N, CA, C, O and the ligand as a Tripos MOL2 file, in Angstrom:
@<TRIPOS>MOLECULE
protein
  257   255    65     0     0
PROTEIN
NO_CHARGES

@<TRIPOS>ATOM
      1 N           0.8430   -1.2050    0.0000 N.3       1 MET1
      2 CA          0.0000    0.0000    0.0000 C.3       1 MET1
      3 C           0.8740    1.2490    0.0000 C.2       1 MET1
      4 O           1.8750    1.3320    0.7120 O.2       1 MET1
      5 N           0.4790    2.1890   -0.7950 N.am      2 SER2
      6 CA          1.2720    3.4070   -0.8260 C.3       2 SER2
      7 C           0.8000    4.3560    0.2630 C.2       2 SER2
      8 O          -0.3890    4.4570    0.5680 O.2       2 SER2
      9 N           1.7330    5.0150    0.8110 N.am      3 ASN3
     10 CA          1.4250    5.9850    1.8370 C.3       3 ASN3
     11 C           1.5840    7.3740    1.2350 C.2       3 ASN3
     12 O           2.6990    7.8740    1.0810 O.2       3 ASN3
     13 N           0.4770    7.9790    0.9020 N.am      4 ASP4
     14 CA          0.5470    9.2560    0.2060 C.3       4 ASP4
     15 C           0.9410   10.3850    1.1470 C.2       4 ASP4
     16 O           0.6430   10.3940    2.3410 O.2       4 ASP4
     17 N           1.6180   11.3160    0.5360 N.am      5 ILE5
     18 CA          2.0900   12.4820    1.2640 C.3       5 ILE5
     19 C           1.2700   13.6910    0.8150 C.2       5 ILE5
     20 O           0.8540   13.7950   -0.3390 O.2       5 ILE5
     21 N           1.0610   14.5730    1.7410 N.am      6 CYS6
     22 CA          0.3480   15.8140    1.4520 C.3       6 CYS6
     23 C           0.9660   16.5410    0.2520 C.2       6 CYS6
     24 O           2.1880   16.6140    0.1270 O.2       6 CYS6
     25 N           0.1280   17.0670   -0.6110 N.am      7 ASP7
     26 CA          0.6080   17.6930   -1.8380 C.3       7 ASP7
     27 C           0.8810   19.1900   -1.7240 C.2       7 ASP7
     28 O           1.2200   19.8350   -2.7160 O.2       7 ASP7
     29 N           0.7390   19.7320   -0.5490 N.am      8 VAL8
     30 CA          1.0050   21.1590   -0.3930 C.3       8 VAL8
     31 C           2.5160   21.3810   -0.2850 C.2       8 VAL8
     32 O           3.2210   20.6530    0.4130 O.2       8 VAL8
     33 N           2.9810   22.3900   -0.9850 N.am      9 VAL9
     34 CA          4.4040   22.7110   -0.9830 C.3       9 VAL9
     35 C           4.9170   22.8840    0.4420 C.2       9 VAL9
     36 O           4.3350   23.6100    1.2480 O.2       9 VAL9
     37 N           6.0040   22.2080    0.7270 N.am     10 GLY10
     38 CA          6.6470   22.3650    2.0250 C.3      10 GLY10
     39 C           6.0900   21.4560    3.1030 C.2      10 GLY10
     40 O           6.5450   21.5100    4.2450 O.2      10 GLY10
     41 N           5.1220   20.6280    2.7690 N.am     11 CYS11
     42 CA          4.5100   19.7640    3.7680 C.3      11 CYS11
     43 C           4.8830   18.3030    3.5220 C.2      11 CYS11
     44 O           4.8340   17.8330    2.3850 O.2      11 CYS11
     45 N           5.2540   17.5890    4.5770 N.am     12 GLU12
     46 CA          5.6420   16.1860    4.4350 C.3      12 GLU12
     47 C           4.7460   15.2660    5.2550 C.2      12 GLU12
     48 O           5.0970   14.1110    5.4940 O.2      12 GLU12
     49 N           3.6140   15.7590    5.6800 N.am     13 GLU13
     50 CA          2.6840   14.9400    6.4590 C.3      13 GLU13
     51 C           2.0230   13.9010    5.5620 C.2      13 GLU13
     52 O           1.8990   14.0950    4.3520 O.2      13 GLU13
     53 N           1.6060   12.8110    6.1630 N.am     14 SER14
     54 CA          0.8890   11.8270    5.3550 C.3      14 SER14
     55 C          -0.5300   12.3110    5.1100 C.2      14 SER14
     56 O          -1.1200   12.9960    5.9460 O.2      14 SER14
     57 N          -1.0650   11.9510    3.9660 N.am     15 SER15
     58 CA         -2.3400   12.5300    3.5600 C.3      15 SER15
     59 C          -3.5140   11.8350    4.2390 C.2      15 SER15
     60 O          -3.4770   10.6320    4.4970 O.2      15 SER15
     61 N          -4.5280   12.5900    4.5150 N.am     16 GLU16
     62 CA         -5.7550   12.1050    5.1300 C.3      16 GLU16
     63 C          -6.8880   12.0790    4.1170 C.2      16 GLU16
     64 O          -7.7740   11.2250    4.1690 O.2      16 GLU16
     65 N          -6.8400   13.0240    3.2030 N.am     17 ARG17
     66 CA         -7.9490   13.2280    2.2730 C.3      17 ARG17
     67 C          -7.4280   13.4050    0.8700 C.2      17 ARG17
     68 O          -6.2940   13.8250    0.6420 O.2      17 ARG17
     69 N          -8.2940   13.0700   -0.0580 N.am     18 SER18
     70 CA         -7.9790   13.3100   -1.4530 C.3      18 SER18
     71 C          -9.1190   14.1260   -2.0560 C.2      18 SER18
     72 O         -10.2910   13.7710   -1.9360 O.2      18 SER18
     73 N          -8.7540   15.2100   -2.6960 N.am     19 LEU19
     74 CA         -9.7570   16.1000   -3.2820 C.3      19 LEU19
     75 C          -9.4260   16.3420   -4.7330 C.2      19 LEU19
     76 O          -8.2780   16.1940   -5.1520 O.2      19 LEU19
     77 N         -10.4230   16.7100   -5.4930 N.am     20 SER20
     78 CA        -10.1220   17.0380   -6.8760 C.3      20 SER20
     79 C          -9.3160   18.3340   -6.9100 C.2      20 SER20
     80 O          -9.4890   19.2290   -6.0820 O.2      20 SER20
     81 N          -8.4470   18.3930   -7.8840 N.am     21 LYS21
     82 CA         -7.5190   19.5150   -7.9280 C.3      21 LYS21
     83 C          -8.2200   20.8580   -8.0680 C.2      21 LYS21
     84 O          -7.7980   21.8640   -7.4980 O.2      21 LYS21
     85 N          -9.2960   20.8470   -8.8390 N.am     22 GLN22
     86 CA        -10.0670   22.0790   -9.0260 C.3      22 GLN22
     87 C         -10.4740   22.7060   -7.7060 C.2      22 GLN22
     88 O         -10.3470   23.9120   -7.4950 O.2      22 GLN22
     89 N         -10.9670   21.8450   -6.8250 N.am     23 LYS23
     90 CA        -11.4570   22.3310   -5.5440 C.3      23 LYS23
     91 C         -10.3520   22.9610   -4.7230 C.2      23 LYS23
     92 O         -10.5700   23.8880   -3.9440 O.2      23 LYS23
     93 N          -9.1590   22.4270   -4.9240 N.am     24 VAL24
     94 CA         -8.0550   22.9100   -4.1120 C.3      24 VAL24
     95 C          -7.3990   24.1350   -4.7210 C.2      24 VAL24
     96 O          -7.0230   25.0720   -4.0170 O.2      24 VAL24
     97 N          -7.2680   24.1130   -6.0460 N.am     25 SER25
     98 CA         -6.5200   25.2060   -6.6610 C.3      25 SER25
     99 C          -7.2310   26.5440   -6.4900 C.2      25 SER25
    100 O          -6.5780   27.5870   -6.4560 O.2      25 SER25
    101 N          -8.5490   26.5290   -6.3830 N.am     26 CYS26
    102 CA         -9.2580   27.7970   -6.2300 C.3      26 CYS26
    103 C          -9.0940   28.3950   -4.8330 C.2      26 CYS26
    104 O          -9.4560   29.5500   -4.6090 O.2      26 CYS26
    105 N          -8.5620   27.6330   -3.9120 N.am     27 THR27
    106 CA         -8.3460   28.1840   -2.5780 C.3      27 THR27
    107 C          -6.9770   28.8100   -2.4370 C.2      27 THR27
    108 O          -6.6950   29.4660   -1.4350 O.2      27 THR27
    109 N          -6.1200   28.6170   -3.4290 N.am     28 GLY28
    110 CA         -4.8170   29.2570   -3.3980 C.3      28 GLY28
    111 C          -3.7480   28.4640   -2.6740 C.2      28 GLY28
    112 O          -2.6270   28.9500   -2.5220 O.2      28 GLY28
    113 N          -4.0590   27.2560   -2.2230 N.am     29 LEU29
    114 CA         -3.0110   26.4210   -1.6390 C.3      29 LEU29
    115 C          -1.9950   26.0710   -2.7260 C.2      29 LEU29
    116 O          -2.3640   25.7330   -3.8510 O.2      29 LEU29
    117 N          -0.7440   26.1540   -2.3820 N.am     30 GLU30
    118 CA          0.2910   25.9220   -3.3760 C.3      30 GLU30
    119 C           0.6690   24.4460   -3.4110 C.2      30 GLU30
    120 O           1.0070   23.8570   -2.3840 O.2      30 GLU30
    121 N           0.6100   23.8620   -4.5870 N.am     31 LEU31
    122 CA          0.8090   22.4190   -4.7050 C.3      31 LEU31
    123 C           2.1720   22.0610   -5.2740 C.2      31 LEU31
    124 O           2.7310   22.7740   -6.1080 O.2      31 LEU31
    125 N           2.6930   20.9220   -4.7920 N.am     32 LYS32
    126 CA          3.9750   20.4310   -5.2980 C.3      32 LYS32
    127 C           3.8700   20.0260   -6.7530 C.2      32 LYS32
    128 O           4.7920   20.2180   -7.5450 O.2      32 LYS32
    129 N           2.7240   19.4640   -7.0790 N.am     33 ASN33
    130 CA          2.5560   18.9140   -8.4150 C.3      33 ASN33
    131 C           1.2800   19.4510   -9.0540 C.2      33 ASN33
    132 O           0.2270   18.8190   -8.9620 O.2      33 ASN33
    133 N           1.3660   20.6050   -9.6970 N.am     34 PRO34
    134 CA          0.1810   21.2580  -10.2450 C.3      34 PRO34
    135 C          -0.4990   20.4460  -11.3380 C.2      34 PRO34
    136 O          -1.6240   20.7570  -11.7280 O.2      34 PRO34
    137 N           0.1640   19.4160  -11.8340 N.am     35 ASP35
    138 CA         -0.4150   18.6250  -12.9180 C.3      35 ASP35
    139 C          -1.2780   17.4720  -12.4450 C.2      35 ASP35
    140 O          -1.9670   16.8380  -13.2450 O.2      35 ASP35
    141 N          -1.2450   17.1970  -11.1540 N.am     36 CYS36
    142 CA         -1.9770   16.0280  -10.6870 C.3      36 CYS36
    143 C          -3.4810   16.2850  -10.7270 C.2      36 CYS36
    144 O          -3.9390   17.4270  -10.6840 O.2      36 CYS36
    145 N          -4.2200   15.2100  -10.8080 N.am     37 ARG37
    146 CA         -5.6790   15.3110  -10.8800 C.3      37 ARG37
    147 C          -6.2930   15.4200   -9.5100 C.2      37 ARG37
    148 O          -7.2010   16.2100   -9.2560 O.2      37 ARG37
    149 N          -5.7610   14.5980   -8.6470 N.am     38 ASN38
    150 CA         -6.2570   14.6070   -7.2750 C.3      38 ASN38
    151 C          -5.1890   15.1400   -6.3430 C.2      38 ASN38
    152 O          -3.9970   14.8780   -6.5030 O.2      38 ASN38
    153 N          -5.6440   15.8790   -5.3870 N.am     39 VAL39
    154 CA         -4.7220   16.4770   -4.4400 C.3      39 VAL39
    155 C          -4.8930   15.7720   -3.1010 C.2      39 VAL39
    156 O          -6.0050   15.6150   -2.5960 O.2      39 VAL39
    157 N          -3.7890   15.3620   -2.5550 N.am     40 HIS40
    158 CA         -3.8330   14.7460   -1.2360 C.3      40 HIS40
    159 C          -3.5120   15.7900   -0.1880 C.2      40 HIS40
    160 O          -2.5630   16.5640   -0.3150 O.2      40 HIS40
    161 N          -4.3210   15.7880    0.8380 N.am     41 LEU41
    162 CA         -4.0890   16.7610    1.8990 C.3      41 LEU41
    163 C          -3.9500   16.0630    3.2410 C.2      41 LEU41
    164 O          -4.6770   15.1150    3.5360 O.2      41 LEU41
    165 N          -3.0240   16.5320    4.0430 N.am     42 CYS42
    166 CA         -2.8970   16.0360    5.4130 C.3      42 CYS42
    167 C          -4.0220   16.6560    6.2430 C.2      42 CYS42
    168 O          -4.7650   17.5180    5.7740 O.2      42 CYS42
    169 N          -4.1220   16.1970    7.4680 N.am     43 LYS43
    170 CA         -5.1620   16.6960    8.3580 C.3      43 LYS43
    171 C          -5.1470   18.2160    8.4550 C.2      43 LYS43
    172 O          -6.1750   18.8870    8.3580 O.2      43 LYS43
    173 N          -3.9530   18.7200    8.6470 N.am     44 LYS44
    174 CA         -3.7950   20.1500    8.8520 C.3      44 LYS44
    175 C          -4.2210   20.9410    7.6270 C.2      44 LYS44
    176 O          -4.9450   21.9310    7.7340 O.2      44 LYS44
    177 N          -3.7700   20.4990    6.4750 N.am     45 HIS45
    178 CA         -4.1080   21.2470    5.2710 C.3      45 HIS45
    179 C          -5.5530   21.0300    4.8440 C.2      45 HIS45
    180 O          -6.1520   21.8670    4.1690 O.2      45 HIS45
    181 N          -6.0920   19.9060    5.2450 N.am     46 TYR46
    182 CA         -7.5070   19.7020    4.9490 C.3      46 TYR46
    183 C          -8.3510   20.7010    5.7300 C.2      46 TYR46
    184 O          -9.3090   21.2730    5.2090 O.2      46 TYR46
    185 N          -7.9790   20.8970    6.9730 N.am     47 LYS47
    186 CA         -8.6600   21.9150    7.7840 C.3      47 LYS47
    187 C          -8.5170   23.2840    7.1660 C.2      47 LYS47
    188 O          -9.4720   24.0540    7.0630 O.2      47 LYS47
    189 N          -7.2970   23.5630    6.7580 N.am     48 GLU48
    190 CA         -7.0340   24.8560    6.1530 C.3      48 GLU48
    191 C          -7.8450   25.0170    4.8750 C.2      48 GLU48
    192 O          -8.4120   26.0750    4.6050 O.2      48 GLU48
    193 N          -7.8850   23.9590    4.1120 N.am     49 TRP49
    194 CA         -8.6540   24.0070    2.8720 C.3      49 TRP49
    195 C         -10.1220   24.2840    3.1590 C.2      49 TRP49
    196 O         -10.7620   25.0690    2.4580 O.2      49 TRP49
    197 N         -10.6510   23.6380    4.1900 N.am     50 LYS50
    198 CA        -12.0580   23.8600    4.5300 C.3      50 LYS50
    199 C         -12.3060   25.3210    4.8620 C.2      50 LYS50
    200 O         -13.3030   25.9140    4.4490 O.2      50 LYS50
    201 N         -11.3740   25.8840    5.6190 N.am     51 LYS51
    202 CA        -11.4760   27.2890    5.9640 C.3      51 LYS51
    203 C         -11.4320   28.1490    4.7100 C.2      51 LYS51
    204 O         -12.2680   29.0300    4.5100 O.2      51 LYS51
    205 N         -10.4390   27.8750    3.8720 N.am     52 LEU52
    206 CA        -10.2450   28.6870    2.6780 C.3      52 LEU52
    207 C         -11.4190   28.5750    1.7200 C.2      52 LEU52
    208 O         -11.8110   29.5490    1.0760 O.2      52 LEU52
    209 N         -11.9660   27.3840    1.6370 N.am     53 SER53
    210 CA        -13.0540   27.2140    0.6810 C.3      53 SER53
    211 C         -14.3270   27.8990    1.1660 C.2      53 SER53
    212 O         -15.2220   28.1990    0.3760 O.2      53 SER53
    213 N         -14.3970   28.1380    2.4470 N.am     54 LYS54
    214 CA        -15.5090   28.9290    2.9780 C.3      54 LYS54
    215 C         -15.2130   30.4130    2.9160 C.2      54 LYS54
    216 O         -16.0930   31.2490    3.1210 O.2      54 LYS54
    217 N         -13.9670   30.7270    2.6310 N.am     55 GLY55
    218 CA        -13.5150   32.1090    2.6930 C.3      55 GLY55
    219 C         -14.0750   32.9810    1.6010 C.2      55 GLY55
    220 O         -13.7960   34.1790    1.5550 O.2      55 GLY55
    221 N         -14.8720   32.3910    0.7100 N.am     56 SER56
    222 CA        -15.4900   33.2170   -0.3140 C.3      56 SER56
    223 C         -16.6110   34.0610    0.2790 C.2      56 SER56
    224 O         -17.0850   35.0090   -0.3470 O.2      56 SER56
    225 N         -17.0240   33.7160    1.4730 N.am     57 ILE57
    226 CA        -18.0150   34.5180    2.1860 C.3      57 ILE57
    227 C         -17.2960   35.6860    2.8570 C.2      57 ILE57
    228 O         -16.2650   35.4920    3.5010 O.2      57 ILE57
    229 N         -17.8250   36.8760    2.7120 N.am     58 PRO58
    230 CA        -17.1990   38.0290    3.3670 C.3      58 PRO58
    231 C         -17.1170   37.8000    4.8730 C.2      58 PRO58
    232 O         -17.9340   37.0890    5.4590 O.2      58 PRO58
    233 N         -16.1340   38.4080    5.4690 N.am     59 ASP59
    234 CA        -15.8170   38.1300    6.8620 C.3      59 ASP59
    235 C         -16.6820   38.9580    7.8180 C.2      59 ASP59
    236 O         -16.1590   39.8060    8.5410 O.2      59 ASP59
    237 N         -17.9540   38.7310    7.8290 N.am     60 TYR60
    238 CA        -18.8720   39.5090    8.6690 C.3      60 TYR60
    239 C         -18.6090   39.3200   10.1490 C.2      60 TYR60
    240 O         -18.7200   40.2530   10.9440 O.2      60 TYR60
    241 N         -18.2630   38.1150   10.4970 N.am     61 TYR61
    242 CA        -18.2550   37.7470   11.9050 C.3      61 TYR61
    243 C         -16.9460   38.0480   12.5930 C.2      61 TYR61
    244 O         -16.8490   37.9530   13.8160 O.2      61 TYR61
    245 N         -15.9450   38.4070   11.8270 N.am     62 GLY62
    246 CA        -14.6460   38.6490   12.4230 C.3      62 GLY62
    247 C         -13.9310   37.3570   12.7080 C.2      62 GLY62
    248 O         -14.5140   36.2760   12.6280 O.2      62 GLY62
    249 N         -12.6760   37.4720   13.0390 N.am     63 ALA63
    250 CA        -11.8800   36.2770   13.3180 C.3      63 ALA63
    251 C         -12.2420   35.7580   14.6950 C.2      63 ALA63
    252 O         -12.6230   36.5120   15.5910 O.2      63 ALA63
    253 N         -12.1150   34.4780   14.8350 N.am     64 ASP64
    254 CA        -12.3920   33.8610   16.1330 C.3      64 ASP64
    255 C         -11.1100   33.7430   16.9250 C.2      64 ASP64
    256 O         -11.1240   33.2480   18.0520 O.2      64 ASP64
    257 ZN         -0.0570   19.2160    4.5140 Zn       65 ZN65
@<TRIPOS>BOND
     1     1     2 1
     2     2     3 1
     3     3     4 2
     4     3     5 am
     5     5     6 1
     6     6     7 1
     7     7     8 2
     8     7     9 am
     9     9    10 1
    10    10    11 1
    11    11    12 2
    12    11    13 am
    13    13    14 1
    14    14    15 1
    15    15    16 2
    16    15    17 am
    17    17    18 1
    18    18    19 1
    19    19    20 2
    20    19    21 am
    21    21    22 1
    22    22    23 1
    23    23    24 2
    24    23    25 am
    25    25    26 1
    26    26    27 1
    27    27    28 2
    28    27    29 am
    29    29    30 1
    30    30    31 1
    31    31    32 2
    32    31    33 am
    33    33    34 1
    34    34    35 1
    35    35    36 2
    36    35    37 am
    37    37    38 1
    38    38    39 1
    39    39    40 2
    40    39    41 am
    41    41    42 1
    42    42    43 1
    43    43    44 2
    44    43    45 am
    45    45    46 1
    46    46    47 1
    47    47    48 2
    48    47    49 am
    49    49    50 1
    50    50    51 1
    51    51    52 2
    52    51    53 am
    53    53    54 1
    54    54    55 1
    55    55    56 2
    56    55    57 am
    57    57    58 1
    58    58    59 1
    59    59    60 2
    60    59    61 am
    61    61    62 1
    62    62    63 1
    63    63    64 2
    64    63    65 am
    65    65    66 1
    66    66    67 1
    67    67    68 2
    68    67    69 am
    69    69    70 1
    70    70    71 1
    71    71    72 2
    72    71    73 am
    73    73    74 1
    74    74    75 1
    75    75    76 2
    76    75    77 am
    77    77    78 1
    78    78    79 1
    79    79    80 2
    80    79    81 am
    81    81    82 1
    82    82    83 1
    83    83    84 2
    84    83    85 am
    85    85    86 1
    86    86    87 1
    87    87    88 2
    88    87    89 am
    89    89    90 1
    90    90    91 1
    91    91    92 2
    92    91    93 am
    93    93    94 1
    94    94    95 1
    95    95    96 2
    96    95    97 am
    97    97    98 1
    98    98    99 1
    99    99   100 2
   100    99   101 am
   101   101   102 1
   102   102   103 1
   103   103   104 2
   104   103   105 am
   105   105   106 1
   106   106   107 1
   107   107   108 2
   108   107   109 am
   109   109   110 1
   110   110   111 1
   111   111   112 2
   112   111   113 am
   113   113   114 1
   114   114   115 1
   115   115   116 2
   116   115   117 am
   117   117   118 1
   118   118   119 1
   119   119   120 2
   120   119   121 am
   121   121   122 1
   122   122   123 1
   123   123   124 2
   124   123   125 am
   125   125   126 1
   126   126   127 1
   127   127   128 2
   128   127   129 am
   129   129   130 1
   130   130   131 1
   131   131   132 2
   132   131   133 am
   133   133   134 1
   134   134   135 1
   135   135   136 2
   136   135   137 am
   137   137   138 1
   138   138   139 1
   139   139   140 2
   140   139   141 am
   141   141   142 1
   142   142   143 1
   143   143   144 2
   144   143   145 am
   145   145   146 1
   146   146   147 1
   147   147   148 2
   148   147   149 am
   149   149   150 1
   150   150   151 1
   151   151   152 2
   152   151   153 am
   153   153   154 1
   154   154   155 1
   155   155   156 2
   156   155   157 am
   157   157   158 1
   158   158   159 1
   159   159   160 2
   160   159   161 am
   161   161   162 1
   162   162   163 1
   163   163   164 2
   164   163   165 am
   165   165   166 1
   166   166   167 1
   167   167   168 2
   168   167   169 am
   169   169   170 1
   170   170   171 1
   171   171   172 2
   172   171   173 am
   173   173   174 1
   174   174   175 1
   175   175   176 2
   176   175   177 am
   177   177   178 1
   178   178   179 1
   179   179   180 2
   180   179   181 am
   181   181   182 1
   182   182   183 1
   183   183   184 2
   184   183   185 am
   185   185   186 1
   186   186   187 1
   187   187   188 2
   188   187   189 am
   189   189   190 1
   190   190   191 1
   191   191   192 2
   192   191   193 am
   193   193   194 1
   194   194   195 1
   195   195   196 2
   196   195   197 am
   197   197   198 1
   198   198   199 1
   199   199   200 2
   200   199   201 am
   201   201   202 1
   202   202   203 1
   203   203   204 2
   204   203   205 am
   205   205   206 1
   206   206   207 1
   207   207   208 2
   208   207   209 am
   209   209   210 1
   210   210   211 1
   211   211   212 2
   212   211   213 am
   213   213   214 1
   214   214   215 1
   215   215   216 2
   216   215   217 am
   217   217   218 1
   218   218   219 1
   219   219   220 2
   220   219   221 am
   221   221   222 1
   222   222   223 1
   223   223   224 2
   224   223   225 am
   225   225   226 1
   226   226   227 1
   227   227   228 2
   228   227   229 am
   229   229   230 1
   230   230   231 1
   231   231   232 2
   232   231   233 am
   233   233   234 1
   234   234   235 1
   235   235   236 2
   236   235   237 am
   237   237   238 1
   238   238   239 1
   239   239   240 2
   240   239   241 am
   241   241   242 1
   242   242   243 1
   243   243   244 2
   244   243   245 am
   245   245   246 1
   246   246   247 1
   247   247   248 2
   248   247   249 am
   249   249   250 1
   250   250   251 1
   251   251   252 2
   252   251   253 am
   253   253   254 1
   254   254   255 1
   255   255   256 2
@<TRIPOS>SUBSTRUCTURE
     1 MET1         2 RESIDUE 1 A MET
     2 SER2         6 RESIDUE 1 A SER
     3 ASN3        10 RESIDUE 1 A ASN
     4 ASP4        14 RESIDUE 1 A ASP
     5 ILE5        18 RESIDUE 1 A ILE
     6 CYS6        22 RESIDUE 1 A CYS
     7 ASP7        26 RESIDUE 1 A ASP
     8 VAL8        30 RESIDUE 1 A VAL
     9 VAL9        34 RESIDUE 1 A VAL
    10 GLY10       38 RESIDUE 1 A GLY
    11 CYS11       42 RESIDUE 1 A CYS
    12 GLU12       46 RESIDUE 1 A GLU
    13 GLU13       50 RESIDUE 1 A GLU
    14 SER14       54 RESIDUE 1 A SER
    15 SER15       58 RESIDUE 1 A SER
    16 GLU16       62 RESIDUE 1 A GLU
    17 ARG17       66 RESIDUE 1 A ARG
    18 SER18       70 RESIDUE 1 A SER
    19 LEU19       74 RESIDUE 1 A LEU
    20 SER20       78 RESIDUE 1 A SER
    21 LYS21       82 RESIDUE 1 A LYS
    22 GLN22       86 RESIDUE 1 A GLN
    23 LYS23       90 RESIDUE 1 A LYS
    24 VAL24       94 RESIDUE 1 A VAL
    25 SER25       98 RESIDUE 1 A SER
    26 CYS26      102 RESIDUE 1 A CYS
    27 THR27      106 RESIDUE 1 A THR
    28 GLY28      110 RESIDUE 1 A GLY
    29 LEU29      114 RESIDUE 1 A LEU
    30 GLU30      118 RESIDUE 1 A GLU
    31 LEU31      122 RESIDUE 1 A LEU
    32 LYS32      126 RESIDUE 1 A LYS
    33 ASN33      130 RESIDUE 1 A ASN
    34 PRO34      134 RESIDUE 1 A PRO
    35 ASP35      138 RESIDUE 1 A ASP
    36 CYS36      142 RESIDUE 1 A CYS
    37 ARG37      146 RESIDUE 1 A ARG
    38 ASN38      150 RESIDUE 1 A ASN
    39 VAL39      154 RESIDUE 1 A VAL
    40 HIS40      158 RESIDUE 1 A HIS
    41 LEU41      162 RESIDUE 1 A LEU
    42 CYS42      166 RESIDUE 1 A CYS
    43 LYS43      170 RESIDUE 1 A LYS
    44 LYS44      174 RESIDUE 1 A LYS
    45 HIS45      178 RESIDUE 1 A HIS
    46 TYR46      182 RESIDUE 1 A TYR
    47 LYS47      186 RESIDUE 1 A LYS
    48 GLU48      190 RESIDUE 1 A GLU
    49 TRP49      194 RESIDUE 1 A TRP
    50 LYS50      198 RESIDUE 1 A LYS
    51 LYS51      202 RESIDUE 1 A LYS
    52 LEU52      206 RESIDUE 1 A LEU
    53 SER53      210 RESIDUE 1 A SER
    54 LYS54      214 RESIDUE 1 A LYS
    55 GLY55      218 RESIDUE 1 A GLY
    56 SER56      222 RESIDUE 1 A SER
    57 ILE57      226 RESIDUE 1 A ILE
    58 PRO58      230 RESIDUE 1 A PRO
    59 ASP59      234 RESIDUE 1 A ASP
    60 TYR60      238 RESIDUE 1 A TYR
    61 TYR61      242 RESIDUE 1 A TYR
    62 GLY62      246 RESIDUE 1 A GLY
    63 ALA63      250 RESIDUE 1 A ALA
    64 ASP64      254 RESIDUE 1 A ASP
    65 ZN65       257 GROUP 0 **** ****
């Protein structure tokens, strides 16, 4: 079994999730391999991605 590594530049964590590249590239996360179809994200970057993908909503509530 292959143990995938997070695809975000500078990250060496093992991946938890796999997302389509489109979903990830629009959040501005920088990828090691921009040509890949699926992006693997570690726990940390998956959280970050979730935040970023919600970030299209204006920041009415302020930072927590
Ligand atoms: Zn990562």
